PDB file with SEQRES, HELIX, SHEET and CRYST1 records, atoms N, CA, C and O in Angstrom:
SEQRES   1 A   76  UNK UNK UNK UNK UNK UNK UNK UNK UNK UNK UNK UNK UNK          
SEQRES   2 A   76  UNK UNK UNK UNK UNK UNK UNK UNK UNK UNK UNK UNK UNK          
SEQRES   3 A   76  UNK UNK UNK UNK UNK UNK UNK UNK UNK UNK UNK UNK UNK          
SEQRES   4 A   76  UNK UNK UNK UNK UNK UNK UNK UNK UNK UNK UNK UNK UNK          
SEQRES   5 A   76  UNK UNK UNK UNK UNK UNK UNK UNK UNK UNK UNK UNK UNK          
SEQRES   6 A   76  UNK UNK UNK UNK UNK UNK UNK UNK UNK UNK UNK                  
HELIX    1 AA1 UNK A   45  UNK A   52  1                                   8    
HELIX    2 AA2 UNK A   56  UNK A   62  1                                   7    
HELIX    3 AA3 UNK A   68  UNK A   75  1                                   8    
SHEET    1 AA1 3 UNK A   6  UNK A  10  0                                        
SHEET    2 AA1 3 UNK A  13  UNK A  18 -1                                        
SHEET    3 AA1 3 UNK A  21  UNK A  25 -1                                        
SHEET    1 AA2 2 UNK A  27  UNK A  30  0                                        
SHEET    2 AA2 2 UNK A  35  UNK A  38 -1                                        
CRYST1    1.000    1.000    1.000  90.00  90.00  90.00 P 1           1          
ATOM      1  N   UNK A   1     109.295-194.753-250.635  1.00  0.00           N  
ATOM      2  CA  UNK A   1     110.180-195.442-249.719  1.00  0.00           C  
ATOM      3  C   UNK A   1     109.360-196.057-248.571  1.00  0.00           C  
ATOM      4  O   UNK A   1     109.693-197.136-248.081  1.00  0.00           O  
ATOM      5  N   UNK A   2     108.306-195.381-248.152  1.00  0.00           N  
ATOM      6  CA  UNK A   2     107.458-195.906-247.075  1.00  0.00           C  
ATOM      7  C   UNK A   2     106.770-197.195-247.465  1.00  0.00           C  
ATOM      8  O   UNK A   2     106.365-197.970-246.598  1.00  0.00           O  
ATOM      9  N   UNK A   3     106.630-197.437-248.772  1.00  0.00           N  
ATOM     10  CA  UNK A   3     105.948-198.630-249.269  1.00  0.00           C  
ATOM     11  C   UNK A   3     106.897-199.775-249.570  1.00  0.00           C  
ATOM     12  O   UNK A   3     106.506-200.763-250.192  1.00  0.00           O  
ATOM     13  N   UNK A   4     108.169-199.646-249.125  1.00  0.00           N  
ATOM     14  CA  UNK A   4     109.105-200.757-249.279  1.00  0.00           C  
ATOM     15  C   UNK A   4     110.058-200.648-250.447  1.00  0.00           C  
ATOM     16  O   UNK A   4     110.784-201.601-250.732  1.00  0.00           O  
ATOM     17  N   UNK A   5     110.081-199.514-251.134  1.00  0.00           N  
ATOM     18  CA  UNK A   5     111.033-199.367-252.235  1.00  0.00           C  
ATOM     19  C   UNK A   5     112.416-199.061-251.660  1.00  0.00           C  
ATOM     20  O   UNK A   5     112.538-198.366-250.652  1.00  0.00           O  
ATOM     21  N   UNK A   6     113.435-199.577-252.299  1.00  0.00           N  
ATOM     22  CA  UNK A   6     114.829-199.329-251.929  1.00  0.00           C  
ATOM     23  C   UNK A   6     115.488-198.621-253.089  1.00  0.00           C  
ATOM     24  O   UNK A   6     115.335-199.050-254.232  1.00  0.00           O  
ATOM     25  N   UNK A   7     116.208-197.564-252.836  1.00  0.00           N  
ATOM     26  CA  UNK A   7     116.764-196.743-253.913  1.00  0.00           C  
ATOM     27  C   UNK A   7     118.273-196.648-253.755  1.00  0.00           C  
ATOM     28  O   UNK A   7     118.785-196.495-252.646  1.00  0.00           O  
ATOM     29  N   UNK A   8     118.988-196.742-254.894  1.00  0.00           N  
ATOM     30  CA  UNK A   8     120.426-196.534-254.906  1.00  0.00           C  
ATOM     31  C   UNK A   8     120.785-195.779-256.170  1.00  0.00           C  
ATOM     32  O   UNK A   8     120.042-195.819-257.150  1.00  0.00           O  
ATOM     33  N   UNK A   9     121.898-195.103-256.160  1.00  0.00           N  
ATOM     34  CA  UNK A   9     122.293-194.374-257.358  1.00  0.00           C  
ATOM     35  C   UNK A   9     123.714-193.929-257.311  1.00  0.00           C  
ATOM     36  O   UNK A   9     124.356-193.930-256.260  1.00  0.00           O  
ATOM     37  N   UNK A  10     124.211-193.542-258.481  1.00  0.00           N  
ATOM     38  CA  UNK A  10     125.542-192.973-258.626  1.00  0.00           C  
ATOM     39  C   UNK A  10     125.504-192.007-259.800  1.00  0.00           C  
ATOM     40  O   UNK A  10     124.431-191.577-260.222  1.00  0.00           O  
ATOM     41  N   UNK A  11     126.673-191.668-260.325  1.00  0.00           N  
ATOM     42  CA  UNK A  11     126.739-190.715-261.414  1.00  0.00           C  
ATOM     43  C   UNK A  11     126.111-191.204-262.713  1.00  0.00           C  
ATOM     44  O   UNK A  11     125.884-190.420-263.635  1.00  0.00           O  
ATOM     45  N   UNK A  12     125.831-192.502-262.781  1.00  0.00           N  
ATOM     46  CA  UNK A  12     125.278-193.098-264.002  1.00  0.00           C  
ATOM     47  C   UNK A  12     123.770-193.276-263.984  1.00  0.00           C  
ATOM     48  O   UNK A  12     123.165-193.514-265.029  1.00  0.00           O  
ATOM     49  N   UNK A  13     123.142-193.162-262.796  1.00  0.00           N  
ATOM     50  CA  UNK A  13     121.700-193.316-262.741  1.00  0.00           C  
ATOM     51  C   UNK A  13     121.202-193.675-261.372  1.00  0.00           C  
ATOM     52  O   UNK A  13     121.956-193.695-260.399  1.00  0.00           O  
ATOM     53  N   UNK A  14     119.901-193.963-261.307  1.00  0.00           N  
ATOM     54  CA  UNK A  14     119.234-194.326-260.066  1.00  0.00           C  
ATOM     55  C   UNK A  14     118.452-195.602-260.347  1.00  0.00           C  
ATOM     56  O   UNK A  14     117.855-195.762-261.412  1.00  0.00           O  
ATOM     57  N   UNK A  15     118.468-196.513-259.365  1.00  0.00           N  
ATOM     58  CA  UNK A  15     117.659-197.717-259.439  1.00  0.00           C  
ATOM     59  C   UNK A  15     116.749-197.777-258.237  1.00  0.00           C  
ATOM     60  O   UNK A  15     117.167-197.505-257.111  1.00  0.00           O  
ATOM     61  N   UNK A  16     115.511-198.132-258.478  1.00  0.00           N  
ATOM     62  CA  UNK A  16     114.537-198.340-257.398  1.00  0.00           C  
ATOM     63  C   UNK A  16     114.118-199.797-257.446  1.00  0.00           C  
ATOM     64  O   UNK A  16     113.773-200.307-258.511  1.00  0.00           O  
ATOM     65  N   UNK A  17     114.144-200.478-256.301  1.00  0.00           N  
ATOM     66  CA  UNK A  17     113.872-201.896-256.214  1.00  0.00           C  
ATOM     67  C   UNK A  17     112.766-202.169-255.216  1.00  0.00           C  
ATOM     68  O   UNK A  17     112.687-201.515-254.176  1.00  0.00           O  
ATOM     69  N   UNK A  18     111.913-203.131-255.526  1.00  0.00           N  
ATOM     70  CA  UNK A  18     110.895-203.589-254.566  1.00  0.00           C  
ATOM     71  C   UNK A  18     110.453-204.970-254.991  1.00  0.00           C  
ATOM     72  O   UNK A  18     110.040-205.177-256.132  1.00  0.00           O  
ATOM     73  N   UNK A  19     110.539-205.901-254.086  1.00  0.00           N  
ATOM     74  CA  UNK A  19     110.039-207.264-254.321  1.00  0.00           C  
ATOM     75  C   UNK A  19     110.566-207.866-255.605  1.00  0.00           C  
ATOM     76  O   UNK A  19     109.825-208.526-256.334  1.00  0.00           O  
ATOM     77  N   UNK A  20     111.874-207.639-255.898  1.00  0.00           N  
ATOM     78  CA  UNK A  20     112.471-208.215-257.076  1.00  0.00           C  
ATOM     79  C   UNK A  20     112.212-207.468-258.363  1.00  0.00           C  
ATOM     80  O   UNK A  20     112.697-207.876-259.418  1.00  0.00           O  
ATOM     81  N   UNK A  21     111.468-206.396-258.306  1.00  0.00           N  
ATOM     82  CA  UNK A  21     111.216-205.561-259.475  1.00  0.00           C  
ATOM     83  C   UNK A  21     112.142-204.346-259.433  1.00  0.00           C  
ATOM     84  O   UNK A  21     112.383-203.791-258.361  1.00  0.00           O  
ATOM     85  N   UNK A  22     112.668-203.924-260.601  1.00  0.00           N  
ATOM     86  CA  UNK A  22     113.616-202.821-260.661  1.00  0.00           C  
ATOM     87  C   UNK A  22     113.141-201.784-261.654  1.00  0.00           C  
ATOM     88  O   UNK A  22     112.786-202.112-262.786  1.00  0.00           O  
ATOM     89  N   UNK A  23     113.136-200.535-261.232  1.00  0.00           N  
ATOM     90  CA  UNK A  23     112.932-199.402-262.136  1.00  0.00           C  
ATOM     91  C   UNK A  23     114.275-198.699-262.254  1.00  0.00           C  
ATOM     92  O   UNK A  23     114.840-198.262-261.252  1.00  0.00           O  
ATOM     93  N   UNK A  24     114.783-198.590-263.462  1.00  0.00           N  
ATOM     94  CA  UNK A  24     116.119-198.028-263.688  1.00  0.00           C  
ATOM     95  C   UNK A  24     116.014-196.681-264.418  1.00  0.00           C  
ATOM     96  O   UNK A  24     115.549-196.609-265.556  1.00  0.00           O  
ATOM     97  N   UNK A  25     116.452-195.630-263.742  1.00  0.00           N  
ATOM     98  CA  UNK A  25     116.463-194.286-264.281  1.00  0.00           C  
ATOM     99  C   UNK A  25     117.891-194.025-264.785  1.00  0.00           C  
ATOM    100  O   UNK A  25     118.769-193.613-264.027  1.00  0.00           O  
ATOM    101  N   UNK A  26     118.098-194.277-266.093  1.00  0.00           N  
ATOM    102  CA  UNK A  26     119.466-194.224-266.638  1.00  0.00           C  
ATOM    103  C   UNK A  26     119.597-193.269-267.805  1.00  0.00           C  
ATOM    104  O   UNK A  26     120.611-193.281-268.504  1.00  0.00           O  
ATOM    105  N   UNK A  27     118.597-192.450-268.025  1.00  0.00           N  
ATOM    106  CA  UNK A  27     118.670-191.430-269.068  1.00  0.00           C  
ATOM    107  C   UNK A  27     119.031-190.102-268.427  1.00  0.00           C  
ATOM    108  O   UNK A  27     118.276-189.594-267.599  1.00  0.00           O  
ATOM    109  N   UNK A  28     120.174-189.530-268.795  1.00  0.00           N  
ATOM    110  CA  UNK A  28     120.644-188.283-268.200  1.00  0.00           C  
ATOM    111  C   UNK A  28     120.159-187.107-269.027  1.00  0.00           C  
ATOM    112  O   UNK A  28     120.309-187.087-270.248  1.00  0.00           O  
ATOM    113  N   UNK A  29     119.572-186.121-268.347  1.00  0.00           N  
ATOM    114  CA  UNK A  29     119.174-184.870-268.973  1.00  0.00           C  
ATOM    115  C   UNK A  29     119.848-183.744-268.207  1.00  0.00           C  
ATOM    116  O   UNK A  29     119.598-183.544-267.019  1.00  0.00           O  
ATOM    117  N   UNK A  30     120.704-183.016-268.902  1.00  0.00           N  
ATOM    118  CA  UNK A  30     121.433-181.924-268.265  1.00  0.00           C  
ATOM    119  C   UNK A  30     120.504-180.718-268.047  1.00  0.00           C  
ATOM    120  O   UNK A  30     119.630-180.432-268.865  1.00  0.00           O  
ATOM    121  N   UNK A  31     120.713-180.041-266.954  1.00  0.00           N  
ATOM    122  CA  UNK A  31     119.998-178.803-266.665  1.00  0.00           C  
ATOM    123  C   UNK A  31     121.041-177.714-266.397  1.00  0.00           C  
ATOM    124  O   UNK A  31     122.241-177.989-266.407  1.00  0.00           O  
ATOM    125  N   UNK A  32     120.602-176.518-266.165  1.00  0.00           N  
ATOM    126  CA  UNK A  32     121.555-175.425-265.908  1.00  0.00           C  
ATOM    127  C   UNK A  32     122.252-175.600-264.552  1.00  0.00           C  
ATOM    128  O   UNK A  32     123.322-175.030-264.338  1.00  0.00           O  
ATOM    129  N   UNK A  33     121.666-176.374-263.641  1.00  0.00           N  
ATOM    130  CA  UNK A  33     122.252-176.547-262.317  1.00  0.00           C  
ATOM    131  C   UNK A  33     122.697-177.978-262.022  1.00  0.00           C  
ATOM    132  O   UNK A  33     123.128-178.263-260.904  1.00  0.00           O  
ATOM    133  N   UNK A  34     122.605-178.872-262.983  1.00  0.00           N  
ATOM    134  CA  UNK A  34     123.014-180.246-262.749  1.00  0.00           C  
ATOM    135  C   UNK A  34     122.411-181.167-263.795  1.00  0.00           C  
ATOM    136  O   UNK A  34     122.540-180.931-264.996  1.00  0.00           O  
ATOM    137  N   UNK A  35     121.752-182.216-263.328  1.00  0.00           N  
ATOM    138  CA  UNK A  35     121.093-183.138-264.242  1.00  0.00           C  
ATOM    139  C   UNK A  35     119.925-183.823-263.569  1.00  0.00           C  
ATOM    140  O   UNK A  35     119.787-183.822-262.346  1.00  0.00           O  
ATOM    141  N   UNK A  36     119.092-184.407-264.406  1.00  0.00           N  
ATOM    142  CA  UNK A  36     117.945-185.183-263.932  1.00  0.00           C  
ATOM    143  C   UNK A  36     118.054-186.566-264.566  1.00  0.00           C  
ATOM    144  O   UNK A  36     118.381-186.682-265.747  1.00  0.00           O  
ATOM    145  N   UNK A  37     117.784-187.604-263.800  1.00  0.00           N  
ATOM    146  CA  UNK A  37     117.769-188.956-264.329  1.00  0.00           C  
ATOM    147  C   UNK A  37     116.338-189.323-264.644  1.00  0.00           C  
ATOM    148  O   UNK A  37     115.434-189.100-263.838  1.00  0.00           O  
ATOM    149  N   UNK A  38     116.139-189.886-265.820  1.00  0.00           N  
ATOM    150  CA  UNK A  38     114.801-190.291-266.273  1.00  0.00           C  
ATOM    151  C   UNK A  38     114.859-191.741-266.707  1.00  0.00           C  
ATOM    152  O   UNK A  38     115.932-192.336-266.810  1.00  0.00           O  
ATOM    153  N   UNK A  39     113.682-192.299-266.961  1.00  0.00           N  
ATOM    154  CA  UNK A  39     113.602-193.644-267.502  1.00  0.00           C  
ATOM    155  C   UNK A  39     112.593-193.669-268.621  1.00  0.00           C  
ATOM    156  O   UNK A  39     111.700-192.824-268.682  1.00  0.00           O  
ATOM    157  N   UNK A  40     112.729-194.629-269.501  1.00  0.00           N  
ATOM    158  CA  UNK A  40     111.745-194.835-270.544  1.00  0.00           C  
ATOM    159  C   UNK A  40     110.916-196.059-270.155  1.00  0.00           C  
ATOM    160  O   UNK A  40     111.453-197.142-269.923  1.00  0.00           O  
ATOM    161  N   UNK A  41     109.620-195.865-270.089  1.00  0.00           N  
ATOM    162  CA  UNK A  41     108.705-196.948-269.798  1.00  0.00           C  
ATOM    163  C   UNK A  41     107.639-196.946-270.874  1.00  0.00           C  
ATOM    164  O   UNK A  41     106.863-195.996-270.977  1.00  0.00           O  
ATOM    165  N   UNK A  42     107.592-197.987-271.667  1.00  0.00           N  
ATOM    166  CA  UNK A  42     106.586-198.094-272.682  1.00  0.00           C  
ATOM    167  C   UNK A  42     105.224-198.114-272.003  1.00  0.00           C  
ATOM    168  O   UNK A  42     104.970-198.954-271.140  1.00  0.00           O  
ATOM    169  N   UNK A  43     104.361-197.207-272.385  1.00  0.00           N  
ATOM    170  CA  UNK A  43     103.089-197.022-271.694  1.00  0.00           C  
ATOM    171  C   UNK A  43     102.044-198.016-272.164  1.00  0.00           C  
ATOM    172  O   UNK A  43     101.193-197.697-272.995  1.00  0.00           O  
ATOM    173  N   UNK A  44     102.116-199.204-271.634  1.00  0.00           N  
ATOM    174  CA  UNK A  44     101.078-200.207-271.893  1.00  0.00           C  
ATOM    175  C   UNK A  44     100.618-200.756-270.561  1.00  0.00           C  
ATOM    176  O   UNK A  44     101.411-200.878-269.628  1.00  0.00           O  
ATOM    177  N   UNK A  45      99.375-201.080-270.470  1.00  0.00           N  
ATOM    178  CA  UNK A  45      98.868-201.648-269.219  1.00  0.00           C  
ATOM    179  C   UNK A  45      99.584-202.957-268.903  1.00  0.00           C  
ATOM    180  O   UNK A  45      99.847-203.247-267.736  1.00  0.00           O  
ATOM    181  N   UNK A  46      99.900-203.743-269.915  1.00  0.00           N  
ATOM    182  CA  UNK A  46     100.520-205.045-269.667  1.00  0.00           C  
ATOM    183  C   UNK A  46     101.900-204.894-269.030  1.00  0.00           C  
ATOM    184  O   UNK A  46     102.235-205.641-268.111  1.00  0.00           O  
ATOM    185  N   UNK A  47     102.714-203.931-269.506  1.00  0.00           N  
ATOM    186  CA  UNK A  47     104.043-203.741-268.964  1.00  0.00           C  
ATOM    187  C   UNK A  47     103.985-203.271-267.532  1.00  0.00           C  
ATOM    188  O   UNK A  47     104.731-203.773-266.692  1.00  0.00           O  
ATOM    189  N   UNK A  48     103.126-202.328-267.231  1.00  0.00           N  
ATOM    190  CA  UNK A  48     102.983-201.849-265.855  1.00  0.00           C  
ATOM    191  C   UNK A  48     102.556-202.965-264.965  1.00  0.00           C  
ATOM    192  O   UNK A  48     103.061-203.077-263.848  1.00  0.00           O  
ATOM    193  N   UNK A  49     101.635-203.814-265.410  1.00  0.00           N  
ATOM    194  CA  UNK A  49     101.215-204.977-264.603  1.00  0.00           C  
ATOM    195  C   UNK A  49     102.385-205.898-264.327  1.00  0.00           C  
ATOM    196  O   UNK A  49     102.537-206.374-263.202  1.00  0.00           O  
ATOM    197  N   UNK A  50     103.223-206.165-265.332  1.00  0.00           N  
ATOM    198  CA  UNK A  50     104.355-207.064-265.137  1.00  0.00           C  
ATOM    199  C   UNK A  50     105.333-206.490-264.122  1.00  0.00           C  
ATOM    200  O   UNK A  50     105.822-207.218-263.258  1.00  0.00           O  
ATOM    201  N   UNK A  51     105.629-205.179-264.213  1.00  0.00           N  
ATOM    202  CA  UNK A  51     106.603-204.557-263.327  1.00  0.00           C  
ATOM    203  C   UNK A  51     106.093-204.386-261.919  1.00  0.00           C  
ATOM    204  O   UNK A  51     106.863-204.540-260.971  1.00  0.00           O  
ATOM    205  N   UNK A  52     104.832-204.074-261.747  1.00  0.00           N  
ATOM    206  CA  UNK A  52     104.380-203.626-260.441  1.00  0.00           C  
ATOM    207  C   UNK A  52     103.138-204.279-259.881  1.00  0.00           C  
ATOM    208  O   UNK A  52     102.826-204.110-258.703  1.00  0.00           O  
ATOM    209  N   UNK A  53     102.432-205.016-260.699  1.00  0.00           N  
ATOM    210  CA  UNK A  53     101.103-205.530-260.329  1.00  0.00           C  
ATOM    211  C   UNK A  53     100.110-204.397-260.092  1.00  0.00           C  
ATOM    212  O   UNK A  53      99.119-204.583-259.387  1.00  0.00           O  
ATOM    213  N   UNK A  54     100.367-203.213-260.678  1.00  0.00           N  
ATOM    214  CA  UNK A  54      99.472-202.076-260.608  1.00  0.00           C  
ATOM    215  C   UNK A  54      98.838-201.870-261.978  1.00  0.00           C  
ATOM    216  O   UNK A  54      99.376-202.302-262.998  1.00  0.00           O  
ATOM    217  N   UNK A  55      97.718-201.222-261.984  1.00  0.00           N  
ATOM    218  CA  UNK A  55      97.167-200.764-263.271  1.00  0.00           C  
ATOM    219  C   UNK A  55      97.987-199.559-263.732  1.00  0.00           C  
ATOM    220  O   UNK A  55      98.712-198.960-262.938  1.00  0.00           O  
ATOM    221  N   UNK A  56      97.876-199.206-265.003  1.00  0.00           N  
ATOM    222  CA  UNK A  56      98.587-198.042-265.528  1.00  0.00           C  
ATOM    223  C   UNK A  56      98.221-196.786-264.741  1.00  0.00           C  
ATOM    224  O   UNK A  56      99.098-195.992-264.403  1.00  0.00           O  
ATOM    225  N   UNK A  57      96.932-196.602-264.446  1.00  0.00           N  
ATOM    226  CA  UNK A  57      96.506-195.411-263.722  1.00  0.00           C  
ATOM    227  C   UNK A  57      97.042-195.401-262.279  1.00  0.00           C  
ATOM    228  O   UNK A  57      97.424-194.348-261.768  1.00  0.00           O  
ATOM    229  N   UNK A  58      97.070-196.583-261.621  1.00  0.00           N  
ATOM    230  CA  UNK A  58      97.617-196.650-260.263  1.00  0.00           C  
ATOM    231  C   UNK A  58      99.099-196.279-260.269  1.00  0.00           C  
ATOM    232  O   UNK A  58      99.549-195.508-259.422  1.00  0.00           O  
ATOM    233  N   UNK A  59      99.864-196.828-261.228  1.00  0.00           N  
ATOM    234  CA  UNK A  59     101.296-196.513-261.283  1.00  0.00           C  
ATOM    235  C   UNK A  59     101.494-195.030-261.510  1.00  0.00           C  
ATOM    236  O   UNK A  59     102.350-194.418-260.873  1.00  0.00           O  
ATOM    237  N   UNK A  60     100.723-194.444-262.401  1.00  0.00           N  
ATOM    238  CA  UNK A  60     100.839-193.018-262.683  1.00  0.00           C  
ATOM    239  C   UNK A  60     100.576-192.190-261.430  1.00  0.00           C  
ATOM    240  O   UNK A  60     101.312-191.251-261.130  1.00  0.00           O  
ATOM    241  N   UNK A  61      99.525-192.546-260.708  1.00  0.00           N  
ATOM    242  CA  UNK A  61      99.171-191.808-259.496  1.00  0.00           C  
ATOM    243  C   UNK A  61     100.209-192.032-258.382  1.00  0.00           C  
ATOM    244  O   UNK A  61     100.639-191.070-257.747  1.00  0.00           O  
ATOM    245  N   UNK A  62     100.603-193.251-258.143  1.00  0.00           N  
ATOM    246  CA  UNK A  62     101.503-193.560-257.032  1.00  0.00           C  
ATOM    247  C   UNK A  62     102.914-193.056-257.254  1.00  0.00           C  
ATOM    248  O   UNK A  62     103.608-192.737-256.289  1.00  0.00           O  
ATOM    249  N   UNK A  63     103.361-192.975-258.510  1.00  0.00           N  
ATOM    250  CA  UNK A  63     104.710-192.493-258.776  1.00  0.00           C  
ATOM    251  C   UNK A  63     104.758-190.975-258.837  1.00  0.00           C  
ATOM    252  O   UNK A  63     105.831-190.398-259.013  1.00  0.00           O  
ATOM    253  N   UNK A  64     103.610-190.318-258.693  1.00  0.00           N  
ATOM    254  CA  UNK A  64     103.594-188.866-258.602  1.00  0.00           C  
ATOM    255  C   UNK A  64     103.842-188.157-259.915  1.00  0.00           C  
ATOM    256  O   UNK A  64     104.349-187.036-259.918  1.00  0.00           O  
ATOM    257  N   UNK A  65     103.507-188.763-261.002  1.00  0.00           N  
ATOM    258  CA  UNK A  65     103.745-188.118-262.272  1.00  0.00           C  
ATOM    259  C   UNK A  65     102.845-186.902-262.451  1.00  0.00           C  
ATOM    260  O   UNK A  65     101.649-186.941-262.160  1.00  0.00           O  
ATOM    261  N   UNK A  66     103.435-185.851-262.926  1.00  0.00           N  
ATOM    262  CA  UNK A  66     102.683-184.599-263.149  1.00  0.00           C  
ATOM    263  C   UNK A  66     102.094-184.578-264.548  1.00  0.00           C  
ATOM    264  O   UNK A  66     102.543-185.301-265.437  1.00  0.00           O  
ATOM    265  N   UNK A  67     101.089-183.746-264.729  1.00  0.00           N  
ATOM    266  CA  UNK A  67     100.531-183.584-266.077  1.00  0.00           C  
ATOM    267  C   UNK A  67     101.484-182.680-266.907  1.00  0.00           C  
ATOM    268  O   UNK A  67     102.485-182.189-266.385  1.00  0.00           O  
ATOM    269  N   UNK A  68     101.168-182.475-268.159  1.00  0.00           N  
ATOM    270  CA  UNK A  68     102.075-181.742-269.046  1.00  0.00           C  
ATOM    271  C   UNK A  68     102.308-180.305-268.570  1.00  0.00           C  
ATOM    272  O   UNK A  68     103.441-179.823-268.594  1.00  0.00           O  
ATOM    273  N   UNK A  69     101.239-179.615-268.136  1.00  0.00           N  
ATOM    274  CA  UNK A  69     101.405-178.211-267.699  1.00  0.00           C  
ATOM    275  C   UNK A  69     102.335-178.131-266.482  1.00  0.00           C  
ATOM    276  O   UNK A  69     103.213-177.271-266.420  1.00  0.00           O  
ATOM    277  N   UNK A  70     102.133-179.042-265.512  1.00  0.00           N  
ATOM    278  CA  UNK A  70     102.974-179.034-264.318  1.00  0.00           C  
ATOM    279  C   UNK A  70     104.437-179.367-264.665  1.00  0.00           C  
ATOM    280  O   UNK A  70     105.362-178.795-264.088  1.00  0.00           O  
ATOM    281  N   UNK A  71     104.632-180.292-265.610  1.00  0.00           N  
ATOM    282  CA  UNK A  71     105.996-180.644-266.012  1.00  0.00           C  
ATOM    283  C   UNK A  71     106.682-179.483-266.666  1.00  0.00           C  
ATOM    284  O   UNK A  71     107.854-179.220-266.395  1.00  0.00           O  
ATOM    285  N   UNK A  72     105.963-178.766-267.538  1.00  0.00           N  
ATOM    286  CA  UNK A  72     106.548-177.592-268.214  1.00  0.00           C  
ATOM    287  C   UNK A  72     106.874-176.493-267.179  1.00  0.00           C  
ATOM    288  O   UNK A  72     107.908-175.834-267.286  1.00  0.00           O  
ATOM    289  N   UNK A  73     106.004-176.299-266.193  1.00  0.00           N  
ATOM    290  CA  UNK A  73     106.261-175.301-265.169  1.00  0.00           C  
ATOM    291  C   UNK A  73     107.509-175.671-264.360  1.00  0.00           C  
ATOM    292  O   UNK A  73     108.321-174.805-264.034  1.00  0.00           O  
ATOM    293  N   UNK A  74     107.655-176.941-264.043  1.00  0.00           N  
ATOM    294  CA  UNK A  74     108.845-177.394-263.310  1.00  0.00           C  
ATOM    295  C   UNK A  74     110.112-177.179-264.143  1.00  0.00           C  
ATOM    296  O   UNK A  74     111.132-176.727-263.622  1.00  0.00           O  
ATOM    297  N   UNK A  75     110.045-177.500-265.421  1.00  0.00           N  
ATOM    298  CA  UNK A  75     111.191-177.314-266.323  1.00  0.00           C  
ATOM    299  C   UNK A  75     111.600-175.859-266.422  1.00  0.00           C  
ATOM    300  O   UNK A  75     112.786-175.534-266.490  1.00  0.00           O  
ATOM    301  N   UNK A  76     110.590-174.977-266.430  1.00  0.00           N  
ATOM    302  CA  UNK A  76     110.903-173.535-266.522  1.00  0.00           C  
ATOM    303  C   UNK A  76     111.488-173.029-265.210  1.00  0.00           C  
ATOM    304  O   UNK A  76     111.813-171.847-265.094  1.00  0.00           O  
TER     305      UNK A  76                                                      
END                                                                             
């Protein structure tokens, strides 16, 4: 948000917008206490460049994606 992203959401998902680019989190995953919204992003350098002007590694780092072990620990 500090970098200029604008976020909105409702029961159907979350959208993040910046400079005319939109990331749409519209995949619902139920949990024992609610749900999590996710998105599908085909992991290619070209697509990340089109969406963000970032490299794939920059997008991964800046969006705070965790590695597999950390993701499994969060899920548990």
